[in-house]
C-alpha positions as CSV (number, residue, x, y, z in Angstrom):
1,X,42.0,51.3,48.9
2,X,39.1,53.7,50.1
3,X,36.7,55.8,48.3
4,X,38.3,58.9,47.9
5,X,41.8,57.0,46.5
6,X,39.6,55.0,43.8
7,X,37.9,58.4,42.9
8,X,41.1,60.3,42.4
9,X,43.1,57.1,40.4
10,X,40.3,56.7,38.2
11,X,40.0,60.9,37.2
12,X,43.2,62.0,35.5
13,X,44.7,64.9,37.6
14,X,47.2,66.1,36.0
15,X,47.6,69.7,34.7
16,X,45.7,71.2,32.0
17,X,48.8,73.6,29.9
18,X,48.0,75.4,26.9
19,X,50.4,77.4,24.8
20,X,48.9,80.0,22.6
21,X,50.4,79.3,19.4
22,X,50.4,83.1,18.2
23,X,51.4,85.1,20.9
24,X,53.1,82.3,23.1
25,X,51.3,82.7,26.4
26,X,51.8,79.8,28.8
27,X,48.4,78.7,30.9
28,X,48.6,76.5,33.5
29,X,44.9,76.0,33.9
30,X,44.0,76.0,38.0
31,X,47.4,77.7,39.1
32,X,48.5,80.6,37.2
33,X,45.3,80.2,35.0
34,X,41.3,80.4,34.7
35,X,39.0,78.8,32.3
36,X,35.7,80.3,31.9
37,X,33.7,78.0,29.7
38,X,30.1,79.0,28.1
39,X,28.3,75.8,28.3
40,X,28.7,76.0,32.1
41,X,27.4,79.6,32.1
42,X,24.9,78.4,30.4
43,X,24.0,75.8,32.6
44,X,24.1,78.2,35.5
45,X,21.7,80.3,33.4
46,X,19.4,77.3,33.3
47,X,19.8,75.9,36.8
48,X,18.4,79.4,37.8
49,X,15.5,79.5,35.5
50,X,17.2,82.2,33.2
51,X,17.1,81.9,29.1
52,X,20.1,80.9,26.7
53,X,19.9,82.7,23.5
54,X,22.0,80.7,21.0
55,X,24.3,77.8,21.3
56,X,26.8,77.6,23.7
57,X,28.9,74.7,22.5
58,X,30.1,76.6,20.3
59,X,31.3,78.9,21.3
60,X,35.0,78.7,22.6
61,X,36.0,78.9,26.5
62,X,38.4,82.0,27.4
63,X,41.4,81.3,29.3
64,X,43.4,83.9,30.9
65,X,46.1,84.1,33.1
66,X,44.4,85.1,36.9
67,X,44.7,83.7,40.3
68,X,41.5,81.6,42.1
69,X,39.7,83.4,44.5
70,X,39.1,82.0,47.9
71,X,35.4,82.4,47.1
72,X,34.2,78.7,48.0
73,X,31.0,79.3,45.0
74,X,33.8,80.8,42.3
75,X,36.3,78.1,43.2
76,X,33.7,75.4,43.3
77,X,32.6,76.4,40.1
78,X,36.0,76.4,38.5
79,X,37.2,73.1,39.9
80,X,33.9,71.7,38.4
81,X,35.2,73.1,35.1
82,X,38.5,71.6,35.2
83,X,37.0,68.0,36.4
84,X,35.3,68.7,32.7
85,X,37.8,69.8,30.6
86,X,40.2,66.6,32.3
87,X,37.0,64.1,30.9
88,X,36.6,65.4,28.1
89,X,40.9,65.1,27.4
90,X,40.0,61.4,28.6
91,X,37.3,61.1,25.7
92,X,39.5,63.0,23.1
93,X,36.7,65.4,22.7
94,X,37.4,68.4,20.6
95,X,37.0,71.7,22.0
96,X,38.1,74.7,21.2
97,X,39.6,77.9,24.2
98,X,40.4,81.5,23.3
99,X,43.7,83.2,24.6
100,X,42.8,86.0,26.2
101,X,46.0,87.7,25.8
102,X,45.9,87.8,21.8
103,X,42.3,86.6,21.2
104,X,43.3,83.5,19.2
105,X,40.8,80.9,18.8
106,X,42.3,77.4,19.0
107,X,41.7,73.5,19.5
108,X,43.0,72.5,23.7
109,X,45.8,69.7,22.9
110,X,44.3,66.4,22.6
């Protein structure tokens, strides 16, 4: 078994599917929906020498229907965010997300 095989077997690659409890919108992250995390945005701002005001860990992720662009930078950022969410799911870390359609804030379903 090669290195890539071991890496992918050790990581849960199943989809993260979210169903809004208020408006019933259904999101499949990485397929028909995108996620924007304030934690990731803050890390990017800090890495570029900027300042972050407030606690980004208390802000829910924004989830919206959308198509991932072919822009390699955006795609890489979104893929990194999905990997972080899958790790959080594997560890049972409680995080919140906000439905872009109705603004309802709720916990991820793990």
